[in-house]
N, C-alpha and C positions, 0 to 999 in steps of 0.2 A: 503494500499499500503506500501509496507516494503523498507525503503532505507536501502542499500547494500554498505558498505565501505569495501574498499578494505585497510587492514593495512601494507601492504607492504611498508617499508622506512619509516612509520610514528611512531615519538615520543610517547610513549606510556603515558605519563603523560598529554600531549598537547590532543590526541586523546582521551581520557578517561574523559578528563573535559567536551570535547565538545560532546559526547556522552552523558556523564550524564545528560548536561543541558538540551540535546534536548529530552531526554526522560522523564525527569521532566517535559517537556512541551505536552507530548503525542504522541510522535514520535516512531512509530515501527522501531529498527534498528537491522541489522545483519550486523557482522562484519568478513569478510573472512581474510583468511592467516595470523591468528593469530600470528604465529610462525614467521613471519618478521618483526613484529613491533620491534623498536630498543628502548633501555633503553641507555640514554648517561651515558657517563662517562668512566673511565680505566675501563679495562676488569678485572682486577684482582679485584678492589675496588666493582665493581658492584654485581660480583659472590659472595664474600665474605659477603656483605651486604643480598643478597637473601638469603646465606646459615645460616646466623644468624637470619634470619627471620623464618626460616624452623625449625629450633631447640629449637627457644623459647618456655617456657611453658612446658608441660608434655605431654605424650603420650595420658593420660587419659582425661584429663582436658582442654588442649589447652593453647594458639588459635592454630588453624589447619590453616597450609600455604600450598595452591598447589603444586604441580608440573606438572601438565600439561600446555601446553601454554595458552589454551584457559580456561583454568581457573585460569590463573595468570592475564591475561587481564580483566576478569571479575571480579576478586578479586580486581583489581585496579581502575575497575569503582563503584564498590561498597563501595569503600573508598569514594567516592566524591559525594555519594547519602545519603539523611538520610534513610538508610535501614531498620531501626528499627520501622519507622513510616511509617502508612498506604500509603502514599504519595510516598514514597522512595521506599516501597516494590512492588507497581504497576510498579512504572518506570522501577525497575530491572527487572520485568516479560516480558517488552516489548523489552529487550536487549539479543539477541542470538549471540555468538561466535564462530567460526568454525575454525579449522586446514584446509588448503587448502581452494577450492573452491566446494562447495556441488553441485551437480547435479543441483538442481531447481533454482541455481544462477549463473548458466553457461552462460546462456544467459541474464542475468540482467545488467542494465545500472549501473556501479561502479562509485561511487563518492568517490573523493579523496581530503583529507582534506590539502588545501595548507599552512594554519598557522603551521601544524603539521609535516611538510615534513622535513627530513633530510637534506637537501639543506640547510634550513635555518639556521643549527647550525655553531657556530664560531668554535667549534674544531670537527675534525674527529672522536673522541672518542666516539665509541658504541658498543653496544652489541644487539644482535637479542635476542628476548623472547624463541626461540628454542633454543639457546644455553645456556641461564640460567637453562631452562628446564631440559636439557640434565645432566647440571652440579649438578641440586638437585634430579638427578635420575627418571628424567621422562620418560615415553615412549609416540613417537608419530609416 
């Protein structure tokens, strides 16, 4: 059984840590609407931070940072999992991230993580992952 999580208005870091922990315990998770997850902070600072991450390293040797929203979310989750070890690699295989809502999850019961919701933020400054993706040149 797959747990479906709607990322709309959920903070990316809290969503990622929650999903990483559950995947390490063996739960299969699908995240939908990845482009609507939010990153807290002032817009200019968040966009410049991600632009710096994208431009770091070389084109040949990396590190390589994604531009598409679903890959940005998956990369954030990967940073919270020991992905170079067998346990972490198996946990990452249990996670699927989608832009929008795929047909197979249209009628599924969707879970929302209340502790990660944007309503709990003290400051209203945030940027969506979709906006970060567009700034990096991603097409979705």
